C-alpha positions as CSV (number, residue, x, y, z in Angstrom):
1,M,-22.3,104.6,-67.5
2,A,-18.8,104.3,-69.1
3,K,-17.1,104.5,-65.8
4,W,-19.4,102.0,-64.2
5,F,-18.8,99.5,-67.0
6,A,-15.1,100.0,-67.0
7,G,-15.1,99.4,-63.3
8,Q,-17.1,96.3,-63.7
9,T,-15.2,94.9,-66.7
10,R,-12.6,92.9,-64.8
11,F,-15.2,91.2,-62.7
12,S,-17.6,90.7,-65.6
13,L,-14.9,89.3,-68.0
14,A,-13.8,86.7,-65.4
15,R,-17.4,85.6,-65.5
16,I,-18.5,85.9,-69.1
17,S,-15.5,86.1,-71.3
18,G,-12.6,83.8,-72.2
19,F,-11.2,83.5,-68.7
20,S,-8.5,86.0,-69.1
21,G,-5.9,86.3,-66.4
22,L,-4.4,89.3,-64.7
23,G,-1.8,91.5,-66.4
24,L,1.7,90.0,-66.1
25,A,3.8,92.5,-68.0
26,G,7.5,92.1,-67.4
27,L,7.7,88.3,-67.3
28,P,10.4,86.8,-69.6
29,A,9.7,85.2,-73.0
30,L,6.2,86.5,-73.3
31,A,5.3,87.9,-76.7
32,L,2.5,88.0,-79.2
33,T,5.3,87.5,-81.8
34,S,6.0,84.1,-80.2
35,S,2.4,82.9,-80.8
36,V,2.2,84.4,-84.3
37,G,5.7,83.0,-85.2
38,P,7.0,79.5,-85.8
39,A,6.7,78.5,-82.1
40,G,3.0,79.3,-82.4
41,I,0.9,79.3,-85.6
42,D,3.6,80.2,-88.1
43,A,1.7,83.2,-89.5
44,L,4.7,85.6,-89.6
45,R,6.1,83.5,-92.5
46,L,2.9,84.3,-94.5
47,Q,3.3,88.0,-93.9
48,Q,6.7,88.0,-95.5
49,A,7.8,87.5,-99.1
50,P,7.0,85.7,-101.3
51,Y,3.5,85.3,-99.7
52,N,2.9,88.9,-98.5
53,L,-0.4,88.0,-96.8
54,T,-1.4,90.5,-94.1
55,G,-5.2,90.3,-94.4
56,R,-5.3,93.4,-96.7
57,K,-8.8,94.5,-97.5
58,I,-10.4,91.5,-95.7
59,A,-13.1,92.4,-93.3
60,I,-13.3,90.5,-90.0
61,G,-15.5,91.1,-87.0
62,Q,-15.6,91.1,-83.2
63,V,-18.5,91.0,-80.7
64,E,-17.9,91.5,-77.0
65,I,-19.3,93.1,-73.9
66,G,-17.0,96.1,-74.5
67,R,-15.0,97.3,-77.5
68,P,-11.5,98.3,-78.5
69,G,-10.5,102.0,-78.3
70,Q,-10.1,104.2,-81.3
71,F,-8.0,107.4,-81.6
72,G,-10.2,110.4,-82.3
73,L,-13.2,108.8,-80.6
74,D,-11.8,107.8,-77.2
75,K,-9.6,110.1,-75.0
76,I,-7.6,107.2,-73.7
77,V,-6.3,106.1,-77.1
78,P,-3.0,107.7,-78.2
79,P,-2.4,108.8,-81.9
80,S,-0.7,106.2,-84.0
81,G,-1.5,103.4,-81.6
82,P,-0.8,99.7,-82.5
83,V,-4.5,98.8,-82.7
84,E,-6.7,100.6,-85.3
85,P,-10.1,99.1,-85.7
86,H,-12.0,100.3,-88.8
87,R,-15.4,100.9,-87.3
88,L,-16.9,100.5,-83.8
89,F,-20.5,100.0,-82.7
90,Q,-22.7,99.8,-79.7
91,L,-25.2,97.0,-80.5
92,N,-26.5,98.2,-83.8
93,E,-25.6,101.8,-83.6
94,P,-22.3,103.7,-84.0
95,A,-20.1,103.7,-80.8
96,I,-20.4,106.5,-78.4
97,A,-17.2,108.4,-77.5
98,N,-15.5,107.0,-74.4
99,E,-18.3,104.5,-73.7
100,F,-17.7,100.7,-73.2
101,V,-13.9,101.0,-74.1
102,D,-12.6,97.7,-72.7
103,D,-9.1,96.3,-72.0
104,H,-10.2,92.8,-72.8
105,A,-11.7,93.7,-76.2
106,N,-8.6,95.7,-77.1
107,N,-6.4,92.8,-76.1
108,V,-8.3,90.5,-78.4
109,A,-8.2,93.0,-81.2
110,S,-4.5,93.4,-80.9
111,V,-4.0,89.6,-81.5
112,M,-5.8,90.1,-84.8
113,I,-4.6,93.5,-86.1
114,S,-1.8,94.9,-84.1
115,Q,0.6,96.8,-86.3
116,D,3.3,97.2,-83.7
117,K,6.7,96.2,-85.2
118,L,7.6,93.9,-82.3
119,L,4.2,92.6,-81.4
120,T,2.6,92.2,-84.8
121,G,-0.9,90.7,-85.0
122,V,-1.8,87.7,-87.2
123,A,-3.5,89.9,-89.9
124,P,-2.2,93.5,-89.3
125,E,-3.9,94.9,-92.3
126,A,-7.3,93.3,-91.9
127,V,-10.3,95.5,-91.6
128,L,-11.9,95.1,-88.1
129,Y,-15.5,95.9,-87.3
130,S,-16.2,95.6,-83.5
131,A,-19.5,95.8,-81.6
132,A,-20.0,96.2,-77.9
133,V,-23.0,94.6,-76.4
134,G,-22.8,96.6,-73.2
135,P,-23.1,95.5,-69.6
136,L,-25.2,92.4,-69.2
137,T,-28.2,92.9,-66.9
138,E,-31.4,91.1,-66.2
139,M,-32.9,93.2,-69.1
140,S,-30.2,92.3,-71.6
141,G,-28.4,89.2,-72.8
142,Q,-28.7,86.8,-75.8
143,P,-31.1,89.0,-77.9
144,E,-28.8,91.9,-77.7
145,E,-25.8,89.7,-78.4
146,C,-27.5,88.3,-81.5
147,L,-28.4,91.8,-82.6
148,A,-24.8,93.0,-82.3
149,S,-23.6,89.9,-84.2
150,Q,-26.0,90.5,-87.0
151,Y,-25.0,94.1,-87.3
152,V,-21.3,93.2,-87.5
153,A,-22.1,90.5,-90.1
154,L,-23.8,93.1,-92.3
155,Q,-20.8,95.5,-92.4
156,N,-18.6,96.0,-95.5
157,S,-21.6,95.6,-97.7
158,G,-22.3,92.2,-96.2
159,D,-18.8,90.9,-96.9
160,V,-17.3,90.0,-93.5
161,R,-15.4,86.7,-93.6
162,A,-15.1,85.8,-89.9
163,V,-16.3,87.0,-86.5
164,N,-14.6,86.5,-83.1
165,F,-16.5,85.6,-80.0
166,S,-14.3,85.9,-76.9
167,F,-17.1,85.9,-74.5
168,G,-20.2,83.9,-73.8
169,E,-23.2,83.2,-71.6
170,P,-23.4,80.9,-68.5
171,L,-26.3,78.4,-68.5
172,S,-27.5,80.2,-65.3
173,R,-28.5,83.2,-67.4
174,D,-30.4,81.2,-70.1
175,P,-34.1,81.9,-69.7
176,R,-35.2,78.4,-70.9
177,P,-36.5,76.1,-68.3
178,A,-33.8,73.6,-67.3
179,P,-31.5,74.8,-70.1
180,L,-29.1,72.4,-71.7
181,L,-26.2,72.7,-74.2
182,D,-28.4,71.2,-77.0
183,G,-27.8,73.9,-79.6
184,N,-31.1,75.6,-78.9
185,A,-30.2,78.6,-76.8
186,L,-31.2,81.8,-78.8
187,L,-27.6,82.9,-79.2
188,T,-26.5,79.5,-80.4
189,Q,-29.2,79.3,-82.9
190,C,-28.4,82.9,-84.0
191,I,-24.8,82.0,-84.6
192,D,-25.7,78.9,-86.7
193,W,-28.4,81.0,-88.6
194,S,-26.0,83.9,-89.3
195,E,-23.2,81.7,-90.5
196,R,-25.5,80.5,-93.3
197,A,-27.4,83.7,-93.9
198,H,-24.4,86.0,-94.0
199,K,-21.7,83.6,-95.2
200,L,-19.1,84.1,-92.5
201,L,-17.3,81.8,-90.0
202,Y,-17.9,82.3,-86.3
203,V,-15.0,81.5,-84.1
204,I,-15.9,80.9,-80.4
205,A,-13.7,80.8,-77.3
206,G,-14.3,77.3,-76.0
207,N,-15.4,77.4,-72.4
208,Q,-17.5,74.5,-71.2
209,G,-16.9,72.7,-67.9
210,G,-17.7,73.7,-64.4
211,G,-19.3,77.2,-64.2
212,G,-17.9,78.2,-67.6
213,I,-19.5,80.3,-70.3
214,P,-20.7,77.5,-72.6
215,I,-23.3,79.4,-74.7
216,P,-22.7,79.5,-77.7
217,T,-20.1,76.7,-77.6
218,D,-22.9,74.2,-78.4
219,N,-23.1,75.6,-82.0
220,F,-22.7,73.4,-85.0
221,N,-21.6,75.7,-87.7
222,G,-18.7,77.6,-86.1
223,I,-15.3,76.7,-84.7
224,N,-14.7,76.3,-81.0
225,V,-11.1,77.0,-79.8
226,A,-9.2,75.6,-76.8
227,Y,-5.8,77.2,-75.9
228,S,-2.2,75.9,-75.7
229,R,0.8,76.8,-73.6
230,R,4.5,76.7,-74.3
231,V,6.8,73.9,-73.3
232,N,10.4,74.6,-74.0
233,G,9.4,77.7,-75.9
234,E,6.9,76.1,-78.2
235,F,3.1,75.9,-78.0
236,V,2.7,72.2,-77.8
237,K,0.4,71.4,-74.9
238,V,-3.2,72.2,-74.1
239,D,-3.3,74.4,-71.1
240,F,-4.5,72.8,-67.8
241,A,-6.9,75.8,-67.3
242,N,-9.0,74.9,-70.3
243,L,-12.5,73.8,-69.3
244,S,-12.9,70.5,-71.1
245,S,-15.8,69.6,-73.2
246,E,-16.2,66.5,-71.1
247,P,-16.1,67.7,-67.4
248,N,-16.1,65.2,-64.6
249,F,-17.7,67.6,-62.1
250,F,-20.8,69.7,-61.6
251,S,-21.1,73.4,-61.6
252,P,-22.8,74.9,-58.5
253,R,-24.5,77.3,-61.0
254,S,-25.9,74.6,-63.2
255,P,-28.2,71.6,-62.7
256,G,-25.8,69.4,-64.5
257,P,-22.3,69.3,-66.0
258,E,-21.8,71.9,-68.7
259,R,-21.3,69.8,-71.7
260,N,-23.0,69.2,-75.0
261,E,-26.0,66.9,-75.0
262,G,-25.3,63.5,-76.5
263,T,-21.9,62.4,-77.8
264,R,-21.1,65.7,-79.7
265,R,-17.9,67.3,-78.5
266,S,-17.3,71.0,-78.4
267,I,-13.6,71.7,-79.1
268,N,-12.6,71.8,-82.8
269,I,-9.0,73.2,-82.7
270,V,-6.3,74.5,-80.4
271,A,-4.5,77.8,-80.7
272,P,-2.0,79.7,-78.5
273,G,-3.6,81.4,-75.4
274,N,-1.2,81.2,-72.5
275,Q,0.7,84.3,-71.4
276,I,0.0,86.2,-74.6
277,E,1.4,89.8,-74.7
278,M,-1.1,92.3,-76.1
279,F,-2.1,96.0,-75.9
280,D,-4.7,97.8,-73.8
281,P,-6.5,100.8,-75.2
282,S,-3.8,103.2,-74.0
283,G,-1.1,101.3,-76.0
284,V,0.4,99.7,-72.9
285,R,1.6,96.1,-73.1
286,V,-0.2,93.6,-70.9
287,T,0.0,89.8,-70.7
288,S,-2.9,87.5,-70.2
289,S,-4.1,83.9,-70.8
290,G,-7.3,82.2,-71.9
291,T,-9.4,81.0,-74.8
292,S,-10.2,84.6,-75.3
293,F,-6.8,85.1,-76.9
294,A,-6.7,81.7,-78.8
295,A,-9.9,82.4,-80.8
296,P,-8.6,85.6,-82.5
297,H,-5.5,83.7,-83.8
298,V,-8.0,81.6,-85.7
299,V,-10.1,84.5,-87.0
300,A,-7.1,86.4,-88.2
301,T,-5.8,83.3,-89.9
302,V,-9.0,83.2,-91.9
303,A,-8.2,86.8,-93.0
304,L,-4.8,85.6,-94.4
305,L,-6.4,82.7,-96.2
306,Q,-9.2,84.9,-97.6
307,E,-6.7,87.4,-99.0
308,F,-4.9,84.5,-100.7
309,G,-8.1,83.1,-102.0
310,D,-9.2,86.4,-103.5
311,R,-5.8,86.9,-105.0
312,Q,-6.0,83.5,-106.7
313,F,-9.5,84.2,-108.0
314,R,-8.5,87.6,-109.5
315,A,-5.5,86.0,-111.1
316,G,-7.7,83.3,-112.8
317,A,-5.8,80.5,-111.1
318,P,-6.8,77.0,-112.2
319,H,-8.9,74.9,-109.9
320,W,-10.2,78.0,-108.1
321,S,-13.5,79.8,-107.6
322,L,-15.2,82.1,-105.1
323,R,-16.2,78.9,-103.2
324,S,-12.9,79.6,-101.3
325,R,-15.0,82.2,-99.4
326,E,-17.4,79.6,-98.1
327,P,-17.2,79.4,-94.2
328,M,-17.4,75.6,-94.4
329,V,-14.4,75.5,-96.7
330,M,-12.5,77.6,-94.2
331,K,-13.6,75.3,-91.4
332,S,-12.5,72.1,-93.2
333,V,-9.2,73.7,-94.3
334,L,-8.3,74.9,-90.8
335,L,-9.3,71.7,-89.1
336,N,-7.6,69.4,-91.6
337,S,-4.3,71.3,-91.6
338,A,-4.0,71.3,-87.8
339,D,-0.8,69.8,-86.3
340,K,-1.1,66.5,-84.4
341,L,2.3,64.8,-84.6
342,Q,5.7,66.2,-85.6
343,D,7.0,65.0,-88.9
344,T,10.5,63.7,-88.9
345,G,11.3,65.0,-92.3
346,D,10.2,62.1,-94.5
347,G,6.7,63.4,-95.1
348,R,4.9,60.5,-93.5
349,L,3.2,62.9,-91.0
350,L,2.3,65.4,-93.7
351,G,4.9,68.0,-92.7
352,M,3.3,68.7,-89.3
353,S,5.4,70.9,-87.1
354,R,4.6,69.7,-83.6
355,T,3.3,66.9,-81.4
356,L,0.4,68.4,-79.5
357,L,-0.3,66.9,-76.0
358,D,-3.4,66.9,-73.9
359,E,-3.6,67.6,-70.2
360,S,-2.4,64.1,-69.5
361,N,0.6,64.4,-71.9
362,R,-1.0,62.1,-74.4
363,S,-1.1,62.6,-78.1
364,W,-3.9,62.4,-80.6
365,L,-2.9,58.7,-81.3
366,D,-3.8,57.9,-77.7
367,S,-7.3,59.1,-77.9
368,D,-10.7,57.5,-78.6
369,A,-11.0,59.9,-81.7
370,Y,-8.1,57.9,-83.3
371,S,-9.5,54.5,-82.5
372,D,-13.2,54.9,-82.8
373,V,-14.8,55.7,-86.2
374,K,-17.8,57.3,-84.4
375,I,-15.8,60.0,-82.7
376,P,-14.2,62.5,-85.0
377,L,-12.8,65.0,-82.5
378,H,-10.5,64.7,-79.5
379,A,-12.2,65.9,-76.4
380,E,-9.4,68.4,-75.5
381,L,-7.5,68.8,-78.8
382,G,-10.2,68.8,-81.5
383,T,-8.3,67.9,-84.7
384,G,-5.1,69.5,-83.5
385,H,-3.2,72.8,-83.2
386,L,-3.7,75.7,-85.5
387,N,-0.9,76.1,-88.1
388,A,-1.6,79.1,-90.4
389,F,1.1,78.1,-92.9
390,R,-0.1,74.6,-93.3
391,A,-3.7,76.0,-93.6
392,Y,-2.3,78.1,-96.5
393,E,-0.7,75.0,-98.1
394,Q,-4.0,73.1,-97.7
395,L,-6.0,75.9,-99.4
396,A,-3.4,76.3,-102.1
397,G,-4.0,72.7,-103.2
398,G,-7.0,74.1,-105.0
399,Q,-10.7,73.2,-105.5
400,W,-11.5,69.8,-107.1
401,S,-14.6,68.0,-108.1
402,P,-15.6,64.3,-108.1
403,A,-15.6,64.3,-111.9
404,E,-11.7,64.4,-112.0
405,A,-8.8,62.6,-110.4
406,V,-7.6,64.6,-107.4
407,P,-4.1,65.5,-106.2
408,A,-2.7,64.6,-102.7
409,V,-3.7,67.9,-101.2
410,G,-6.9,69.8,-102.1
411,W,-10.4,70.7,-101.1
412,A,-13.9,70.6,-102.6
413,Y,-17.2,72.3,-102.1
414,Q,-20.2,70.3,-103.5
415,K,-23.8,69.4,-102.9
416,L,-25.3,66.0,-102.4
417,E,-28.8,65.1,-103.6
418,T,-30.8,64.2,-100.5
419,D,-33.9,62.7,-102.2
420,Q,-32.6,59.2,-101.5
421,P,-30.5,57.7,-98.6
422,S,-26.9,56.8,-99.3
423,A,-26.3,59.2,-102.2
424,Y,-22.6,59.7,-102.5
425,E,-19.6,61.3,-104.3
426,D,-16.2,59.8,-104.8
427,Y,-12.9,61.6,-104.9
428,V,-10.3,59.3,-106.5
429,F,-6.6,60.1,-106.0
430,E,-4.6,60.5,-109.1
431,Q,-1.4,59.0,-107.7
432,P,-0.9,55.9,-105.4
433,L,-0.6,56.8,-101.7
434,Q,2.4,55.7,-99.7
435,A,2.1,52.9,-97.2
436,G,2.9,54.0,-93.7
437,S,2.1,57.6,-94.4
438,Y,-0.8,59.2,-92.6
439,F,-3.9,60.4,-94.4
440,S,-6.0,63.3,-93.2
441,A,-9.5,64.4,-94.4
442,T,-12.1,66.6,-92.9
443,L,-15.8,67.0,-93.9
444,S,-17.9,69.9,-92.7
445,W,-21.6,70.8,-93.3
446,E,-24.2,73.0,-91.7
447,R,-27.1,72.6,-89.3
448,L,-30.1,74.4,-90.8
449,V,-31.5,77.1,-88.6
450,E,-34.1,79.5,-89.9
451,L,-35.2,82.9,-88.7
452,A,-38.9,83.0,-87.6
453,D,-39.2,86.5,-89.2
454,S,-42.3,88.4,-90.1
455,D,-40.9,91.1,-92.3
456,D,-37.3,91.8,-93.5
457,D,-35.2,88.6,-93.0
458,R,-33.3,90.4,-90.2
459,Y,-33.4,89.5,-86.6
460,D,-35.2,91.9,-84.2
461,R,-35.6,91.6,-80.5
462,G,-38.5,89.3,-79.7
463,E,-38.0,87.1,-82.7
464,S,-36.9,83.5,-82.6
465,F,-35.4,80.8,-84.7
466,R,-36.4,77.4,-86.0
467,D,-34.0,74.4,-85.8
468,R,-34.6,72.3,-88.9
469,G,-31.9,69.8,-87.8
470,L,-28.7,68.4,-89.1
471,N,-28.5,65.9,-91.9
472,N,-26.1,63.0,-91.3
473,L,-23.1,62.7,-93.7
474,N,-20.3,60.1,-93.4
475,L,-16.8,59.9,-94.8
476,Y,-14.9,56.8,-96.0
477,L,-11.4,56.1,-97.1
478,M,-11.5,53.3,-99.6
479,P,-9.4,51.4,-102.2
480,A,-10.0,53.1,-105.5
481,D,-11.6,50.1,-107.1
482,A,-13.9,49.2,-104.1
483,D,-17.6,50.0,-104.0
484,D,-18.7,48.3,-100.8
485,L,-18.4,50.4,-97.7
486,S,-17.4,47.4,-95.7
487,D,-14.1,47.4,-97.7
488,S,-13.2,50.9,-96.5
489,V,-9.8,51.3,-94.9
490,W,-11.1,53.7,-92.3
491,S,-14.1,56.0,-91.8
492,S,-15.7,58.7,-89.8
493,V,-19.3,58.0,-89.1
494,S,-20.5,60.1,-86.2
495,D,-24.3,60.4,-85.9
496,A,-24.2,63.6,-83.9
497,D,-21.5,66.0,-85.3
498,S,-21.4,68.4,-88.2
499,V,-17.8,67.4,-88.8
500,E,-16.3,64.1,-89.9
501,H,-12.5,63.6,-89.6
502,I,-10.1,60.9,-90.6
503,F,-6.5,60.6,-89.5
504,Y,-5.1,57.2,-90.3
505,P,-2.0,55.5,-91.8
506,I,-2.2,54.1,-95.3
507,P,-2.0,50.3,-95.0
508,E,-0.3,49.6,-98.3
509,T,0.9,51.6,-101.3
510,G,-1.9,51.8,-103.8
511,R,-4.7,53.9,-105.3
512,Y,-7.4,55.2,-102.9
513,K,-10.5,57.4,-102.9
514,L,-12.6,59.3,-100.5
515,R,-16.4,58.7,-100.4
516,V,-18.8,61.3,-99.0
517,V,-22.1,59.7,-98.2
518,H,-25.5,61.2,-97.3
519,Q,-26.6,58.8,-94.7
520,E,-29.8,60.4,-93.5
521,G,-31.8,63.6,-94.2
522,V,-33.9,65.5,-91.7
523,T,-34.0,69.1,-93.0
524,G,-36.4,68.4,-95.9
525,Q,-34.0,70.3,-98.3
526,P,-33.3,68.8,-101.7
527,T,-29.6,69.2,-101.5
528,Q,-26.9,69.2,-98.8
529,P,-23.8,71.4,-99.3
530,Y,-20.6,70.2,-97.8
531,A,-16.9,71.2,-97.8
532,L,-14.1,68.6,-97.9
533,A,-10.4,69.0,-97.4
534,W,-7.8,66.2,-97.7
535,W,-4.0,65.8,-97.3
536,A,-2.1,62.7,-98.3
537,Q,1.4,61.6,-99.2
538,S,1.7,60.2,-102.7
539,A,4.2,57.4,-103.2
540,S,6.1,59.4,-105.8
541,S,6.8,62.3,-103.6
542,M,8.1,60.5,-100.5
543,A,11.4,61.7,-99.2
544,P,14.2,59.2,-99.6
C-alpha cells in the first residue's frame, strides 16, 4: 500500500493538492530563507532578539493526502533531520510506520517548522500535528478529510491554533447533484464548523479556476491564500499560475466555471509560493511552486503571533486577554496588516514594505475593491501580501473596547446584540488622523454551521452539517461627531462576505471613528461575535 501511494503521489498531488511543480534544486537564488526573510514575509526578524518568537509551545496542524516523515518511525528519515513533526496520524489513528510518507507533505511541513540553519522555517519550534487522509478513491473523500481534520483539531488537549490545508477536492468528486461552490460541500461545512467548535484558524491553499481543487476554498471562516513570485529578488507579484477566484473559462471537468456562487471572492491574502526551497523526507533539498507552499507561511505566522499573545497574557500586559487566541482575531490581524503599497518613509502608507501587483501589473488602487464599497477583497490579491512583522505590530497594538478612546493601531473582539437591526458599536480614535494618510480596517465574523450529531458532538462518517447562515455586518469610517451613516467617509458593505475591509485615504486631518453595524440577522442567535483590526496614522506621529 505504501509503495502504491508513494508511486501515485506525484500524479495525485498535481490533481488534488496546491499545484506543486517539479523539483528544481540547483537553480540560483532559490531559498526558503528568502521567503521567510525581508524579501518575503519578514518573519526571520521576529525569530531574533528582541522578539525571540519561534512558535515555541504553540500547536499547529496539517491535513494532507500523505504525511511528513519522522525519524524512528520511517526508514527514509535520517536522524537529526531538519523537519521534526510532533505527532503523525492516519485519519484518526496513529500513523503506521513507512505508510503514506509523502514528499509534498514534508515540503509543506518544512516551510512551517524546518530547523535547518540555512533554510529555517517560519516557526521552527512550533509543535506540528499532521494527519494523512490516505489515497483518495471512490470509497473515500470528504468524510475522511473531515474526520482527519477533526482529529488534528482535538490534539494538544484541544489547543491547536491553526491548521494547514495544502490540498483540496475537485468539484468533479463532490457527490452532490450539480455541485457548486456555495459553501455547502461537506468538507467546506466541516471546516467552518470546526473553526467555531475547536477555536482554530484553517488556512487553505487557494485553487479555484479551470479544473482546480476548489473545495474547501468556498469556506467562510478560514483564510484562502494565493501565491507570489519574486521580481528583482522580492516577492511583489502574484504568480501567473494562480487560479483566479474569477476565471474567464470553463473546466472540462465541471459544468460551470469553478468560482464562488454570487459576488463573494475566494482569495483573502497572498504569500510566497514560487520556487520555494524545502526538504523532502530524506532531508534532501527540493524546489517547488504553488499555493501549497504559500499557505504554510500563513499558518506558521499564526504560531509566532500566538506565542507573542500568550507571552503578553502571562505578563499581565494592559489591554490584553485570551481573546488574542480567537481565530477571527488572527484573521483580521493578518488581513489588515498585509502589504498593498510601499511606504516612502513618511508613514502615510502605514509602513508597508512592498507594492503588490496582480497578474496585469496593477496595484490594489487599480481594483474594484478600492473603488466599490460593496467589494472588500481584490479578486487576485485579497487584502494584500502577508507581512509577519507588520502582523506582529498590528497585534501588539492591543485589545480595545468601544467604551474607551482607541489608539491608531489595535484590535477588538466584541459581540453585537442581534435582536434589532442596525445595532452598532463605535470605536472613536483618541488622536486626530492625518490628512492624506491611508486608513486600514478589517472586520471578520463567522458563518454558523452546526453538526447534525446524535451523540457526542463529534463528527462521524455518515453525519452531516446544518448551515444556519451568515449574518450581515457592515463597517463605516466616520467623523467622530457624526451619527448618520450617510456622513461616512468610506465604508465596506458587502452583502455576501464574512469580511469587510476598508483601505482609504483620510480626507482631512481630524477626529474619526469606526462603526460596526449589524445590518441583518439570519442565524437566530442573540449575539454576533466579531473581530476588528485597524491601522491609522495619527497627525501627531507623522514623519516630518
